[in-house]
C-alpha positions as CSV (number, residue, x, y, z in Angstrom):
1,X,24.1,-12.5,-6.8
2,X,26.5,-9.6,-6.7
3,X,27.9,-6.7,-8.6
4,X,31.6,-5.9,-8.5
5,X,32.8,-2.3,-9.2
6,X,36.5,-1.4,-8.6
7,X,36.9,-4.6,-6.6
8,X,34.0,-3.6,-4.3
9,X,31.2,-6.1,-4.0
10,X,27.6,-4.9,-4.1
11,X,25.1,-7.7,-3.4
12,X,21.6,-8.0,-4.7
13,X,19.0,-8.8,-2.0
14,X,17.8,-12.4,-1.8
15,X,14.2,-11.0,-1.5
16,X,12.8,-7.6,-2.3
17,X,10.9,-5.6,0.2
18,X,7.6,-3.9,-0.7
19,X,9.3,-0.5,-0.3
20,X,12.1,-1.4,-2.7
21,X,9.6,-2.9,-5.2
22,X,7.6,0.2,-5.2
23,X,10.7,2.3,-5.5
24,X,12.1,0.5,-8.6
25,X,8.6,0.3,-10.2
26,X,8.7,4.1,-10.6
27,X,11.0,3.5,-13.5
28,X,10.5,2.2,-17.0
29,X,12.7,-0.9,-17.1
30,X,12.9,-0.7,-20.9
31,X,14.5,2.7,-20.9
32,X,18.4,2.4,-20.7
33,X,18.6,5.8,-19.1
34,X,16.9,4.4,-16.0
35,X,19.1,1.4,-15.6
36,X,21.7,3.0,-13.4
37,X,19.0,4.3,-11.0
38,X,17.4,0.8,-10.9
39,X,20.6,-1.0,-10.1
40,X,21.6,1.6,-7.6
41,X,18.4,1.1,-5.7
42,X,18.8,-2.7,-5.8
43,X,22.4,-3.0,-4.8
44,X,23.4,0.3,-3.3
45,X,26.2,0.7,-5.8
46,X,27.2,4.3,-6.4
47,X,25.2,5.8,-9.2
48,X,28.1,7.9,-10.4
49,X,30.1,4.7,-11.1
50,X,27.1,2.9,-12.6
51,X,26.7,5.7,-15.1
52,X,30.2,4.9,-16.4
53,X,29.4,1.1,-16.7
54,X,28.8,-0.3,-20.2
55,X,25.2,-0.8,-21.3
56,X,25.4,-4.6,-21.5
57,X,26.5,-4.8,-17.8
58,X,23.7,-2.6,-16.7
59,X,21.1,-4.5,-18.8
60,X,22.2,-7.7,-17.1
61,X,21.9,-6.0,-13.7
62,X,18.4,-4.9,-14.5
63,X,17.5,-8.4,-15.8
64,X,18.5,-9.9,-12.4
65,X,16.2,-7.5,-10.6
66,X,13.3,-8.2,-13.0
67,X,13.6,-11.9,-12.0
68,X,13.4,-10.9,-8.3
69,X,10.4,-8.7,-8.9
70,X,8.6,-11.5,-10.7
71,X,8.8,-14.0,-7.8
72,X,5.6,-14.9,-6.0
73,X,5.7,-16.7,-2.7
74,X,2.6,-18.4,-1.3
75,X,1.6,-17.0,2.1
76,X,-1.3,-16.7,4.5
77,X,-3.8,-14.2,3.1
78,X,-6.7,-12.6,4.9
79,X,-9.8,-14.7,4.4
80,X,-12.0,-12.8,1.9
81,X,-15.1,-13.7,4.0
82,X,-13.7,-11.4,6.7
83,X,-13.5,-8.3,4.5
84,X,-15.8,-5.5,5.5
85,X,-17.3,-3.0,3.0
86,X,-14.8,-0.3,3.7
87,X,-11.8,-2.6,3.1
88,X,-13.3,-3.7,-0.2
89,X,-13.7,-0.1,-1.3
90,X,-10.2,0.8,-0.2
91,X,-8.8,-2.2,-2.1
92,X,-10.8,-1.4,-5.2
93,X,-9.6,2.2,-5.3
94,X,-6.0,1.3,-4.7
95,X,-6.0,-1.4,-7.3
96,X,-7.6,1.0,-9.8
97,X,-5.0,3.6,-9.0
98,X,-2.3,1.0,-9.6
99,X,-0.4,-1.7,-7.6
100,X,2.9,-0.1,-8.5
101,X,2.3,2.8,-6.3
102,X,-0.1,1.2,-3.8
103,X,1.3,-2.3,-3.1
104,X,2.0,-1.3,0.5
105,X,-1.5,-0.1,1.0
106,X,-3.1,-3.2,-0.5
107,X,-0.8,-5.4,1.5
108,X,-1.7,-3.6,4.8
109,X,-5.2,-5.2,4.5
110,X,-4.5,-8.5,2.8
111,X,-1.3,-9.9,4.4
112,X,1.1,-9.3,7.2
113,X,4.5,-9.0,5.4
114,X,7.2,-6.7,4.4
115,X,8.2,-8.8,1.4
116,X,7.1,-8.0,-2.2
117,X,6.9,-11.6,-3.3
118,X,4.3,-12.4,-0.6
119,X,2.4,-9.2,-1.1
120,X,2.1,-9.8,-4.9
121,X,0.9,-13.3,-4.3
122,X,-1.8,-11.9,-2.0
123,X,-2.8,-9.3,-4.7
124,X,-3.2,-12.0,-7.3
125,X,-5.3,-14.2,-5.0
126,X,-7.5,-11.2,-4.1
127,X,-7.9,-10.2,-7.7
128,X,-9.5,-13.5,-8.5
129,X,-12.0,-13.0,-5.6
130,X,-12.6,-9.4,-6.8
131,X,-13.5,-10.7,-10.3
132,X,-15.8,-13.3,-8.7
133,X,-17.6,-10.6,-6.7
134,X,-18.1,-8.4,-9.8
135,X,-19.5,-11.3,-11.7
136,X,-21.8,-12.4,-8.8
137,X,-23.3,-8.9,-8.6
138,X,-23.1,-8.1,-12.3
139,X,-26.5,-6.4,-12.3
140,X,-25.7,-4.3,-9.3
141,X,-22.6,-2.9,-11.1
142,X,-24.2,-2.6,-14.5
143,X,-22.2,-5.4,-16.1
144,X,-23.6,-7.8,-18.6
145,X,-23.2,-11.5,-18.4
146,X,-20.6,-11.5,-21.2
147,X,-18.2,-9.1,-19.5
148,X,-14.7,-10.5,-20.0
149,X,-11.8,-10.6,-17.6
150,X,-10.2,-7.5,-19.3
151,X,-13.3,-5.4,-18.6
152,X,-13.2,-6.4,-14.9
153,X,-9.5,-5.5,-14.5
154,X,-8.6,-2.4,-12.5
155,X,-7.3,0.6,-14.5
156,X,-9.8,0.3,-17.3
157,X,-11.9,3.2,-16.1
158,X,-11.5,6.7,-14.8
159,X,-9.4,6.2,-11.7
160,X,-10.6,9.3,-9.8
161,X,-14.2,8.6,-10.8
162,X,-14.0,5.1,-9.2
163,X,-13.2,6.7,-5.8
164,X,-16.0,9.3,-6.2
165,X,-18.5,6.7,-7.1
166,X,-17.7,4.6,-4.1
167,X,-18.0,7.6,-1.8
168,X,-21.4,8.5,-3.3
169,X,-22.5,4.9,-2.5
170,X,-21.3,5.2,1.1
171,X,-23.0,8.5,1.6
172,X,-26.2,7.1,0.1
173,X,-26.1,4.0,2.4
174,X,-25.5,6.3,5.3
175,X,-28.6,8.4,4.4
176,X,-26.5,11.5,3.9
177,X,-25.4,11.4,7.5
178,X,-21.6,11.7,7.8
179,X,-21.7,10.3,11.3
180,X,-23.0,7.0,10.0
181,X,-20.5,6.5,7.2
182,X,-18.1,4.6,9.5
183,X,-21.0,2.3,10.5
184,X,-21.6,1.5,6.9
185,X,-18.0,0.8,6.0
186,X,-17.6,-1.6,9.0
187,X,-20.5,-3.8,7.8
188,X,-19.6,-7.2,6.3
189,X,-19.0,-6.9,2.5
190,X,-21.6,-9.5,1.4
191,X,-24.2,-8.1,3.7
192,X,-23.9,-4.7,2.1
193,X,-23.9,-6.0,-1.4
194,X,-26.9,-8.2,-0.8
195,X,-28.7,-5.2,0.6
196,X,-27.7,-3.0,-2.3
197,X,-28.8,-5.7,-4.8
198,X,-32.2,-6.1,-3.2
199,X,-32.7,-2.3,-3.0
200,X,-31.8,-2.0,-6.7
201,X,-34.2,-4.8,-7.6
202,X,-37.0,-3.1,-5.7
203,X,-36.3,0.2,-7.5
204,X,-36.4,-1.5,-10.9
205,X,-39.7,-3.2,-10.0
206,X,-41.1,0.2,-9.0
207,X,-40.0,1.8,-12.2
208,X,-41.6,-1.0,-14.2
209,X,-44.8,-0.6,-12.2
210,X,-44.9,3.1,-12.9
211,X,-44.2,2.6,-16.6
212,X,-47.0,0.0,-16.9
213,X,-49.4,2.3,-15.0
214,X,-48.6,5.3,-17.3
215,X,-49.0,3.1,-20.3
216,X,-52.5,2.0,-19.2
217,X,-53.4,5.6,-18.6
218,X,-52.3,6.6,-22.0
219,X,-54.3,3.8,-23.6
220,X,-57.4,4.8,-21.6
221,X,-57.0,8.4,-22.8
222,X,-56.7,7.3,-26.4
223,X,-59.9,5.3,-26.3
224,X,-61.7,8.1,-24.6
225,X,-60.6,10.6,-27.2
226,X,-61.6,8.2,-30.0
């Protein structure tokens, strides 16, 4: 695919790199005022000449790029069983912040590639696993059994608060010792979640025990007063 301006050919790439994908994703594709910038990034055609092109030609040029951006290519993705707690937290924060600006970061953990089509495939595969984890540990994350897929998608919550919450969890697991935070983040993911789930269960059981004990004391006081 190529673009010809004043008899000069400007070719579209056969594949889009992660860097180019993130660069063009900064723009709203539906806004015609951005089309010259988008086509310029994709082809290298001079923006000054693209600004003089008719709108239909630019729209076609953007449509070609959209097709390239939507390609997914199957590739070898890091086995999710090898993820440690710190990697899961990083991925969760980056996905919440938005793939458009953090695809390179996410790919740096999940897949060894420079290509956007492979990186996006890896993101989609990982997103399925992320949803599975949140469902498996629903009580730990305060989710009910009927939580739908939309509720579990990144971006549905306060983005900065997600990062703060994870940091609080890491500090808590490290017993407020900054020197132990790295030890916590390097632990296998499932090992950490199982530990957290068991600890939360014990805390709930202790709260129930205290409530029942206080309830019995109140009942005893009532009969004594009567």
